GURO-963395 format. One record per residue (C-alpha): residue in one letter; y negated, x negated, z. Coordinates in pm, whole numbers, padded with zeros to 5 digits, always signed. Layout:
AYXZ;...
***
This chain:
M+15847+12416-13771;Q+15795+12428-14149;N+16049+12577-14388;K+16120+12240-14551;D+16201+12094-14208;L+16436+12382-14132;K+16605+12336-14468;F+16671+11970-14383;L+16796+12061-14034;H+17037+12317-14181;Q+17185+12033-14388;L+17203+11811-14080;A+17375+12092-13888;K+17670+12069-14127;S+17748+11728-13974;F+17665+11834-13617;P+17744+12207-13596;T+17690+12240-13219;A+17426+12131-12970;A+17690+11934-12779;E+17781+11731-13089;A+17416+11662-13165;A+17356+11555-12805;T+17660+11326-12809;E+17535+11153-13123;I+17189+11106-12969;I+17346+10941-12666;N+17560+10721-12892;L+17267+10611-13110;E+17040+10543-12812;A+17312+10322-12665;I+17347+10132-12993;L+16970+10079-13006;S+16989+09904-12670;L+17246+09646-12786;P+17141+09293-12892;K+17096+09254-13268;G+17389+09111-13460;T+17391+08749-13576;E+17262+08679-13926;H+17375+08370-14118;F+17160+08225-14398;L+17286+07988-14671;A+17124+07874-14994;D+17193+07649-15293;V+17569+07640-15253;H+17602+07521-15617;G+17974+07578-15656;E+18084+07362-15361;Y+18349+07607-15249;E+18527+07405-14980;A+18204+07315-14799;F+18076+07674-14835;N+18403+07814-14705;H+18400+07583-14404;V+18038+07664-14310;L+18127+08031-14347;K+18428+07990-14119;N+18249+07790-13851;A+17933+08002-13881;S+17715+07689-13895;G+17860+07563-13569;S+17830+07898-13386;I+18201+07916-13305;A+18206+07560-13167;R+17903+07642-12951;K+18068+07955-12816;V+18388+07764-12739;E+18180+07507-12550;N+17984+07773-12360;L+18295+07971-12269;F+18534+07694-12172;G+18288+07416-12081;G+18467+07164-11862;Q+18780+07376-11828;I+18962+07211-12118;R+18949+06868-12279;Q+18730+06796-12581;E+19038+06742-12797;E+19166+07088-12701;K+18832+07245-12795;R+18847+07076-13135;E+19201+07200-13188;L+19102+07554-13087;C+18807+07554-13328;T+19019+07420-13614;L+19279+07687-13542;I+19013+07958-13564;Y+18880+07822-13895;Y+19218+07761-14061;P+19486+07944-13858;Q+19765+07937-14116;E+19714+07574-14212;K+19674+07453-13853;L+19985+07636-13735;A+20186+07485-14021;E+20061+07137-13927;L+20147+07189-13557;H+20492+07309-13663;E+20552+06984-13849;K+20451+06787-13540;G+20680+06996-13320;A+20383+07081-13097;L+20450+07455-13066;N+20629+07609-12769;D+20599+07919-12550;D+20350+07755-12315;W+20124+07661-12607;Y+20141+08014-12745;M+20057+08171-12407;V+19764+07940-12340;T+19627+07978-12694;L+19661+08356-12694;N+19467+08376-12367;Q+19193+08151-12501;L+19161+08343-12827;V+19144+08679-12650;K+18868+08551-12419;L+18671+08417-12714;C+18723+08734-12917;R+18599+08938-12622;K+18291+08715-12604;V+18195+08740-12972;G+18253+09117-12970;E+18046+09199-12663;K+17728+09276-12858;Y+17899+09545-13067;T+18010+09899-12990;R+18382+09956-12942;S+18378+10157-13262;K+18238+09868-13466;V+18484+09621-13313;R+18771+09859-13383;K+18674+09881-13750;A+18675+09500-13773;L+19026+09464-13635;P+19335+09413-13853;P+19505+09755-13868;K+19854+09638-13771;Y+19735+09490-13440;S+19430+09707-13380;Y+19563+09896-13077;I+19697+09585-12901;I+19380+09382-12958;Q+19166+09672-12835;E+19369+09684-12515;L+19327+09311-12463;L+18955+09308-12542;H+18845+09603-12334;E+19043+09540-12017;D+18969+09277-11755;G+19264+09039-11739;A+19130+08895-11411;N+19209+09224-11240;P+19541+09164-11052;Q+19654+09514-11142;K+19608+09431-11511;S+19733+09071-11519;A+20100+09180-11531;Y+20010+09422-11812;F+19848+09138-12010;S+20139+08903-11947;S+20380+09170-12067;I+20189+09210-12395;F+20187+08834-12458;S+20554+08798-12363;T+20656+09078-12597;I+20457+08923-12882;L+20651+08601-12827;Q+20990+08771-12794;I+20961+08960-13121;G+20849+08647-13309;K+20500+08770-13393;A+20297+08512-13201;E+20176+08322-13507;D+20103+08636-13705;F+19905+08769-13410;I+19717+08440-13370;I+19618+08447-13737;A+19497+08806-13699;I+19284+08735-13393;C+19139+08415-13544;N+19029+08614-13849;T+18880+08875-13616;I+18674+08609-13437;Q+18542+08485-13771;R+18459+08843-13865;L+18272+08923-13542;V+18075+08603-13493;V+17848+08685-13790;D+17726+09037-13854;H+17542+08978-14183;L+17537+08696-14438;H+17238+08612-14661;I+17279+08391-14970;V+16927+08283-15069;G+17012+08190-15426;D+17199+07944-15646;I+17570+07999-15612;Y+17627+07856-15962;D+17628+07520-16143;R+17716+07160-16059;G+18006+07218-15816;P+18357+07319-15927;G+18410+07653-15752;P+18140+07921-15791;Q+18412+08165-15900;H+18593+08111-15568;I+18267+08159-15377;M+18211+08490-15553;D+18568+08603-15479;T+18510+08521-15112;L+18180+08706-15102;M+18325+09015-15264;N+18568+09038-14970;Y+18304+08964-14706;H+18210+09244-14471;Q+17830+09244-14510;F+17614+09026-14735;D+17326+09015-14978;I+17211+08771-15247;Q+16862+08673-15355;W+16890+08557-15715;G+16830+08187-15779;N+16735+08024-16106;H+17091+07900-16168;D+17230+08245-16088;M+16982+08397-16332;L+17109+08161-16600;W+17463+08293-16562;M+17343+08651-16537;G+17153+08606-16863;A+17454+08446-17034;A+17685+08727-16924;A+17430+08987-17040;G+17420+08833-17389;N+17138+08578-17397;A+17256+08291-17619;A+17003+08035-17491;S+17107+08105-17132;M+17472+08071-17234;A+17403+07735-17401;N+17238+07609-17082;T+17533+07711-16864;V+17779+07530-17092;R+17557+07222-17117;I+17523+07198-16738;A+17899+07240-16695;L+17952+06949-16936;R+17681+06739-16770;Y+17868+06761-16438;A+18217+06750-16593;N+18280+07094-16448;L+18507+07246-16712;D+18734+07410-16456;T+18481+07685-16384;M+18447+07759-16754;E+18811+07741-16861;N+19026+07827-16560;G+18765+08011-16357;Y+18635+08247-16623;G+18862+08195-16922;I+18577+08070-17144;N+18733+07924-17457;I+18561+07590-17522;L+18816+07475-17780;P+18591+07570-18077;L+18312+07357-17924;A+18554+07068-17867;R+18676+07075-18228;F+18323+07096-18364;A+18201+06810-18140;M+18494+06581-18228;E+18434+06631-18601;T+18054+06615-18594;Y+18013+06325-18352;A+18333+06136-18442;N+18167+05794-18469;D+17891+05858-18215;P+17920+05679-17877;C+17720+05965-17716;A+17627+05718-17441;V+17327+05921-17329;F+17554+06218-17267;Q+17806+06058-17033;P+17884+06325-16768;K+17795+06286-16399;L+18146+06273-16258;S+18060+06275-15884;G+18406+06309-15733;A+18574+06430-16054;D+18657+06075-16167;E+19027+06115-16105;L+19042+06430-16318;Y+18943+06269-16647;D+19064+05962-16834;E+18847+05763-17073;K+18929+05980-17375;S+18850+06298-17184;V+18515+06160-17068;Y+18428+06070-17428;L+18520+06419-17550;I+18304+06574-17278;S+18018+06346-17388;Q+18058+06464-17749;M+18060+06830-17644;H+17767+06766-17414;K+17556+06631-17700;A+17665+06907-17939;M+17573+07176-17687;S+17239+07017-17605;V+17128+07020-17968;I+17245+07380-18004;Q+17052+07472-17690;F+16725+07326-17821;K+16764+07525-18142;L+16842+07851-17962;E+16549+07805-17724;H+16318+07753-18024;E+16405+08105-18142;L+16288+08252-17811;I+15974+08039-17797;V+15871+08153-18147;R+15961+08516-18075;H+15750+08516-17758;P+15421+08327-17799;E+15312+08492-17473;Y+15555+08262-17292;K+15320+07974-17387;M+15610+07731-17416;A+15548+07587-17764;D+15521+07244-17604;R+15895+07269-17531;D+15974+07268-17905;L+16030+06897-17965;L+16280+06855-18248;H+16009+06868-18517;R+15824+06589-18335;I+16101+06335-18396;D+16028+06059-18647;F+16378+05997-18777;K+16277+05684-18970;S+16127+05499-18676;G+16355+05654-18416;S+16065+05770-18203;I+15909+06094-18085;T+15548+06195-18033;L+15511+06438-17743;P+15245+06713-17728;S+15040+06476-17510;G+14999+06256-17819;E+15197+05964-17678;T+15483+05816-17880;Y+15808+05688-17729;P+16123+05526-17869;M+16427+05749-17846;L+16750+05653-17670;D+16959+05835-17932;T+16866+05903-18295;H+17195+06024-18441;F+17152+06395-18522;P+17392+06496-18802;T+17320+06870-18757;I+16940+06844-18767;D+16760+06874-19101;P+16426+06688-19061;K+16270+06937-19303;D+16393+07238-19102;P+16500+07093-18764;Y+16559+07422-18582;R+16793+07576-18839;M+17142+07629-18703;T+17423+07500-18921;E+17698+07742-19010;E+17941+07551-18786;E+17699+07565-18490;S+17655+07941-18536;I+18032+07991-18533;V+18059+07795-18206;V+17781+08002-18047;N+17935+08332-18156;K+18277+08240-18020;L+18135+08123-17688;M+17926+08439-17654;R+18237+08649-17717;S+18421+08460-17443;F+18141+08522-17194;R+18125+08892-17278;E+18503+08939-17259;S+18560+08755-16929;E+18673+09025-16684;R+18630+08803-16379;L+18280+08698-16483;N+18184+09061-16542;R+18312+09158-16194;H+18109+08882-16037;M+17796+08973-16229;E+17834+09337-16126;C+17839+09211-15769;F+17515+09021-15834;Y+17344+09342-15940;R+17498+09555-15667;K+17433+09317-15376;G+17146+09112-15516;S+16773+09127-15576;M+16474+08905-15644;Y+16363+08923-15281;L+16450+09093-14954;P+16245+09170-14642;Y+16508+09191-14367;N+16459+09196-13992;M+16123+09016-13989;T+16231+08757-14247;L+16122+08748-14611;L+16392+08603-14834;Y+16333+08472-15185;H+16478+08172-15360;A+16189+07957-15478;S+15823+08059-15485;V+15548+08316-15507;P+15315+08187-15784;L+14971+08090-15649;N+14639+07976-15790;E+14465+07654-15692;D+14236+07854-15462;K+14544+07979-15269;T+14524+08334-15406;L+14819+08514-15563;K+14851+08421-15929;E+14843+08696-16192;V+15133+08663-16435;T+15158+08852-16763;V+15484+09040-16817;E+15525+09278-17112;G+15150+09279-17176;K+15043+09363-16819;T+14950+09139-16527;Y+15130+09137-16195;K+15109+08926-15881;G+15285+08889-15549;K+15519+09173-15458;A+15432+09367-15773;L+15541+09070-15985;Y+15872+09047-15801;D+15930+09420-15838;K+15855+09407-16211;I+16093+09114-16263;D+16367+09288-16064;E+16326+09593-16288;L+16343+09378-16604;V+16659+09199-16494;R+16832+09530-16426;R+16714+09668-16758;A+16869+09372-16939;H+17201+09459-16775;N+17192+09838-16769;G+16961+09926-17059;Q+17070+10060-17395;V+17226+09760-17565;G+17025+09645-17865;S+16719+09856-17787;P+16381+09676-17807;E+16332+09723-17432;Q+16671+09578-17345;L+16628+09281-17582;E+16283+09210-17440;A+16428+09202-17088;L+16721+08988-17202;D+16487+08727-17347;Y+16286+08722-17026;M+16595+08628-16827;W+16587+08292-17005;Y+16217+08258-16922;L+16304+08312-16555;W+16526+08004-16577;C+16262+07764-16711;G+15928+07941-16765;P+15619+07790-16598;D+15516+08115-16426;S+15867+08218-16325;P+15896+08261-15945;L+16245+08112-15979;F+16113+07793-16140;D+15734+07755-16099;K+15694+07415-16264;S+15490+07296-16560;A+15799+07241-16778;M+16171+07181-16770;T+16197+06832-16919;T+16561+06844-17026;F+16490+06687-17366;E+16285+06400-17220;R+16551+06319-16960;Y+16812+06281-17231;F+16616+06095-17495;I+16322+05906-17340;E+16370+05618-17101;D+16016+05628-16957;K+16057+05838-16641;T+15694+05942-16636;T+15788+06186-16913;H+16055+06341-16690;H+15802+06467-16437;E+15796+06843-16377;Q+15474+06937-16199;K+15544+07194-15928;G+15321+07500-15896;W+15056+07543-15627;Y+15300+07733-15406;F+15483+07408-15330;V+15155+07251-15221;Y+15025+07535-15004;R+15350+07658-14851;Q+15284+07406-14574;E+14981+07605-14458;Q+15036+07880-14203;E+14756+08102-14335;V+14906+08099-14685;C+15252+08193-14557;E+15106+08471-14341;M+14920+08600-14648;I+15245+08608-14846;L+15432+08778-14561;K+15161+09044-14541;E+15179+09096-14917;F+15546+09187-14875;G+15481+09411-14574;L+15563+09175-14287;E+15323+09083-14006;G+15353+08953-13653;P+15447+08642-13455;D+15819+08671-13523;T+15801+08696-13904;H+15922+08411-14128;I+15977+08316-14491;V+16317+08171-14579;N+16344+07968-14901;G+16599+07751-15078;H+16564+07585-15421;V+16425+07240-15329;P+16648+06999-15135;V+16491+06860-14818;K+16506+06481-14839;A+16566+06415-14472;K+16610+06042-14515;K+16255+06026-14655;G+16120+06210-14353;E+16086+06554-14512;K+16115+06846-14272;P+16275+07189-14324;L+16015+07367-14108;L+15669+07419-14258;A+15350+07612-14191;G+15374+07601-13814;G+15726+07740-13828;K+15640+08027-14063;L+15850+07891-14352;M+16204+07759-14328;L+16368+07562-14610;I+16743+07601-14611;D+16854+07440-14933;G+17208+07390-14813;G+17237+07054-14984;F+17597+07148-15059;S+17576+06991-15405;R+17716+06638-15395;A+17477+06549-15676;Y+17188+06578-15427;Q+17339+06418-15118;S+17254+06061-15217;S+16884+06153-15223;T+16882+06390-14923;G+17100+06180-14695;I+17253+06500-14552;A+17433+06813-14668;G+17126+07024-14600;Y+17037+07309-14371;T+17154+07658-14283;L+17000+07915-14051;I+17132+08133-13769;F+16925+08430-13645;N+17055+08607-13336;S+16899+08816-13060;Q+16757+08505-12892;G+16579+08372-13201;L+16621+08138-13495;Q+16833+07824-13507;L+16797+07583-13798;V+17111+07373-13836;Q+17139+07037-14013;H+17478+06949-14162;E+17652+06626-14250;P+17851+06618-14579;F+18187+06794-14575;T+18491+06580-14655;S+18776+06817-14737;K+18976+07109-14606;R+19272+06875-14554;E+19063+06646-14334;A+18933+06947-14142;V+19287+07068-14064;E+19478+06744-14009;N+19209+06545-13828;M+19021+06845-13686;R+18712+06710-13859;D+18446+06976-13841;I+18118+06948-14031;K+17885+06772-13792;S+17614+07031-13737;V+17306+06964-13528;S+17050+07227-13428;V+16722+07070-13532;V+16501+07368-13451;R+16542+07644-13195;E+16266+07900-13219;H+16287+08172-12957;T+16136+08508-13039;S+15866+08666-12822;H+16137+08888-12667;R+16511+08936-12693;I+16570+09126-13015;L+16764+09449-12978;V+16906+09671-13249;R+16600+09897-13206;D+16380+09606-13327;T+16571+09566-13655;D+16546+09744-13988;K+16869+09925-13909;G+16722+10020-13574;K+16426+10186-13744;E+16671+10399-13941;L+16861+10490-13625;I+16536+10582-13445;E+16458+10823-13731;Q+16808+10968-13702;V+16759+11020-13328;K+16429+11198-13398;D+16598+11426-13651;L+16883+11501-13411;K+16637+11588-13136;D+16467+11828-13376;L+16808+11981-13450;L+16877+12011-13077;E+16547+12192-13034;A+16630+12424-13325;Y+16960+12513-13154;R+16783+12563-12822;Y+16531+12810-12963;G+16776+12989-13190;L+16617+12873-13516;I+16963+12756-13622;Q+17284+12910-13495;E+17560+12691-13357;K+17896+12725-13525;D+18219+12782-13339;N+18483+12513-13374;
***
C-alpha cells in the first residue's frame, strides 16, 4: 500500500475509528446499493405557470394517483380515490372544504388515517429507514416511524395502531397529522426533480416557482434561453434587461416585475405616456391570455405604450452589442437604419422592401437611428438599478448558479434545454467563443464557464464584461445552443405583416435529432453509452394536434416541453409532456391543460395525465446502477481498504 493511500486512509479513519464501525458502514452501503433507484421527475418550459407547475409537482405527473389505484384497486369507490388524491395534493384546502360541508367525523378520520399510512408505507419502501426518517416532519417523526415500520395486519399490533389513531383524535391533532403525512407522501414519491429549462417569461408566477424550488428537497436546473435572459439582466446586461421587460409587457405580466421582484416600472410608464401620447400603439397590444379581467381599457393602452417604448429601446441597446462584437455576425439584426421614414417602408438585408405596420418613432433620429435619447437612457438606468437591487431576484439568481448548469449527465440521461449545434453533414459544429473554436461538450463547458464568470468575475473587468455580453448572445445568437436559429425576428413580427419575414430557420440539430445514430453520437460525446441512455430536451412545444410526437430517434430523445404556457396551448392542443424515471424504466406523460387550484380542490379535478410511452429498461435499476451508486461503490472500496489496514496493523484502531 502506497504512502498516499495510507494518508487518505488515516483521514478516513477519523470518521470510522474502529474496524467494527468501518464494517458496519460497509454493510449499510451494500444494503443501500441493493435498493431500487429513487424516482426522478422531469419538467421543462414551465414559463411562469405556477399553479399548473405546483399541481404537477404535487401529483408527481400522476404517480400518486397510480399508486392509489394500485394499492386500493377495487377496495374503494372511484370517488373516494379522487378525494384521497386531492387530499394528498392540497391537505389544508381539502380539509377546510370538507369542514364546510360537514363531512368530517371520527369514522372519516380513522379510515383516512389508515389509508394515508398504507400509502406512505408504499411510497417509502424503496428508501432506507434513515432516509425516510429524515423526510418526516419532526413533530410527528416518532409516531409516523412506528406506523410505517410495523405491520398493522398483525393482530398483536392492531390494538397498538388503533390506540395511536384514537389518541390523535382525542387530543384534536387529526387534521394536523393528516397534513403532515400528506406532505410526507409528496416528499417521498419523488426522489429528485429535474427542471430542463425555461422557468421564466409569459406566465405570471416564476417568482413563486423559484420560491417553491428553493424549498424542494432535491433538484437541479438546466438553463433555458428565457432563464439566461433573466440571469443576464440580473448580472447587469442592459439588452437582456430590455428583453425581459418587453416580454413582460407583451404578455401583460406586470405582476412578476412589480410585485414579484419590486422592479419599478413607473419611470418607463411616465416616459411612454409622454412620448407616445397620441400614438394608438395598435401593433403593441399585449397578449392578455387569461389576464383580461386584470386590466381595463386604459391599462391595456398604457401597457401598449410601454411595450412600444421598451421595444425601441431594446433595438438600440442590442445595436451596441452587435457593433461591439462583430464576431457575433449579427449585423443583419440591426434594422432601424433600414427604415425609409418618408415612404413608411423598410428594406431588409435580403434586399426586399416591405411596408411597415407602424411608422411613428418620435425617439429615432433618421440620421442617427441608434442613438439613445436622454430620456431613454434615464429609463434604462433606473430599470437596471431596480434589477440589481431586487433582493428576491438576487436570491433566485444565486439559486440558478448553485443548482443550475448548461447540461447534466444524470443516471443515463443527458439533460440540456435546446440543442447541440450540428453541421449539415451531421457532425458537431465548431463555434467560435472568445477567439477559439469549441464543439459539443467542450462548447457547453466553455459557455458554462462564461456564464459563471459574468456572475462571479471582477465587476467591470474586460473578462467579466465580455462574458456579460455573451449572455445576451445566448438568448438570440444563431450558434447559441439555447437558441440555434438563423435569427430572432422580433422586429419583423412587430412591424411587417408578411409572415414569411417572421420565419426563424432552426439549426441542423432540429432536423437530425430524429435520427438514432445522431443522438447516440451526441450521448457518446457527453460520456454516455448503452441501450438505456437517453437525451431529454425541452424548448420546442410538441404540437400533438398536428401529429407531432415527443419520442424521437427510436426512443433515444424525449421532448418534454411541458406546454405549461397558455400562450402555446392553442397550437399544441395539450399542456405538454413530463417524464417519470423510476427503477422500472421511463414513463412519458401527456397532460391536459390545468384549470385552477380552486377547481382541483372543490371538484377534485386532477390534471388528466396519460402515459403515452412506457419504456422499460434492460433490467430493474438499482441504486448501484446510478451515479450515486458509483460514488457509494467507491466508498465501499475505500472502507474495505481501511478494514484491511486495521487488520494488518497499518492503522491502529482508536478506543471509544
